[in-house]
Short mmCIF file of the C-alpha atoms (twelve columns), coordinates in Angstrom:
data_MODEL
# 
_entry.id   MODEL 
# 
loop_
_atom_site.group_PDB 
_atom_site.id 
_atom_site.type_symbol 
_atom_site.label_atom_id 
_atom_site.label_alt_id 
_atom_site.label_comp_id 
_atom_site.label_asym_id 
_atom_site.label_seq_id 
_atom_site.Cartn_x 
_atom_site.Cartn_y 
_atom_site.Cartn_z 
_atom_site.pdbx_PDB_model_num 
ATOM 1  C CA . MET A 1  162.448 159.474 123.015 1 
ATOM 2  C CA . LYS A 2  165.522 159.905 125.077 1 
ATOM 3  C CA . THR A 3  169.011 161.544 123.971 1 
ATOM 4  C CA . VAL A 4  172.195 159.451 123.600 1 
ATOM 5  C CA . GLU A 5  173.480 161.132 126.488 1 
ATOM 6  C CA . GLN A 6  170.601 160.391 128.704 1 
ATOM 7  C CA . LEU A 7  170.548 156.893 127.241 1 
ATOM 8  C CA . LYS A 8  174.503 156.390 128.213 1 
ATOM 9  C CA . THR A 9  173.950 157.885 131.853 1 
ATOM 10 C CA . ARG A 10 170.965 155.771 132.593 1 
ATOM 11 C CA . ILE A 11 173.127 152.727 131.328 1 
ATOM 12 C CA . GLN A 12 175.672 153.271 133.386 1 
ATOM 13 C CA . GLU A 13 173.556 153.886 136.622 1 
ATOM 14 C CA . LEU A 14 171.608 150.661 135.864 1 
ATOM 15 C CA . GLY A 15 174.757 148.841 135.528 1 
ATOM 16 C CA . ARG A 16 176.232 149.771 138.747 1 
ATOM 17 C CA . GLU A 17 172.780 149.208 140.398 1 
ATOM 18 C CA . ALA A 18 173.028 145.364 139.146 1 
ATOM 19 C CA . ALA A 19 176.620 145.195 140.221 1 
ATOM 20 C CA . GLN A 20 175.676 146.756 144.021 1 
ATOM 21 C CA . PHE A 21 172.859 144.235 144.116 1 
ATOM 22 C CA . SER A 22 174.922 141.258 142.900 1 
ATOM 23 C CA . ARG A 23 177.470 142.010 145.522 1 
ATOM 24 C CA . GLN A 24 174.936 142.717 148.080 1 
ATOM 25 C CA . ALA A 25 173.595 139.201 147.468 1 
ATOM 26 C CA . VAL A 26 176.938 137.697 147.702 1 
ATOM 27 C CA . GLU A 27 177.565 139.048 150.994 1 
ATOM 28 C CA . THR A 28 173.928 138.101 152.335 1 
ATOM 29 C CA . SER A 29 174.144 134.736 150.835 1 
ATOM 30 C CA . LYS A 30 176.312 133.154 153.869 1 
ATOM 31 C CA . THR A 31 173.158 134.624 156.136 1 
ATOM 32 C CA . ASN A 32 169.920 134.890 154.808 1 
ATOM 33 C CA . ARG A 33 169.602 132.902 151.317 1 
ATOM 34 C CA . GLU A 34 165.899 134.167 150.969 1 
ATOM 35 C CA . GLN A 35 167.157 137.992 150.888 1 
ATOM 36 C CA . SER A 36 170.052 136.811 148.710 1 
ATOM 37 C CA . LYS A 37 167.670 135.264 146.137 1 
ATOM 38 C CA . THR A 38 165.615 138.475 146.108 1 
ATOM 39 C CA . LEU A 39 168.950 140.911 146.099 1 
ATOM 40 C CA . MET A 40 170.148 138.660 142.896 1 
ATOM 41 C CA . GLN A 41 166.659 138.991 140.937 1 
ATOM 42 C CA . ARG A 42 167.134 142.641 141.256 1 
ATOM 43 C CA . ALA A 43 170.425 142.469 139.407 1 
ATOM 44 C CA . LYS A 44 169.009 140.351 136.720 1 
ATOM 45 C CA . GLU A 45 166.354 143.157 136.034 1 
ATOM 46 C CA . ALA A 46 168.563 145.923 136.430 1 
ATOM 47 C CA . SER A 47 171.024 143.955 133.947 1 
ATOM 48 C CA . LYS A 48 167.925 143.496 131.487 1 
ATOM 49 C CA . ARG A 49 166.617 146.952 131.523 1 
ATOM 50 C CA . CYS A 50 170.637 148.235 131.011 1 
ATOM 51 C CA . GLN A 51 170.514 145.699 128.026 1 
ATOM 52 C CA . VAL A 52 167.216 147.192 126.592 1 
ATOM 53 C CA . LEU A 53 168.785 150.570 126.657 1 
ATOM 54 C CA . ILE A 54 171.679 149.534 124.722 1 
ATOM 55 C CA . GLN A 55 170.161 148.074 122.200 1 
ATOM 56 C CA . GLU A 56 168.087 151.216 122.016 1 
ATOM 57 C CA . LEU A 57 171.322 153.063 121.973 1 
ATOM 58 C CA . LYS A 58 172.582 150.893 119.158 1 
ATOM 59 C CA . ARG A 59 169.347 151.835 116.988 1 
ATOM 60 C CA . GLN A 60 169.707 155.555 117.749 1 
ATOM 61 C CA . ASN A 61 173.466 155.528 116.497 1 
ATOM 62 C CA . THR A 62 172.691 153.392 112.908 1 
# 
């Protein structure tokens, strides 16, 4: 089980990662659709992991 601070740090990291992948996908979409799809999928996965950790954080705080 991770501490609250570890969870918060990881949530922030995953949020930044998801945003970065999303931005890269938008930039790439004009030239390479396939790579853009892959980047958007990675952004979605990072976002899902982030949401799971947010739920875990909420459980620990109750």
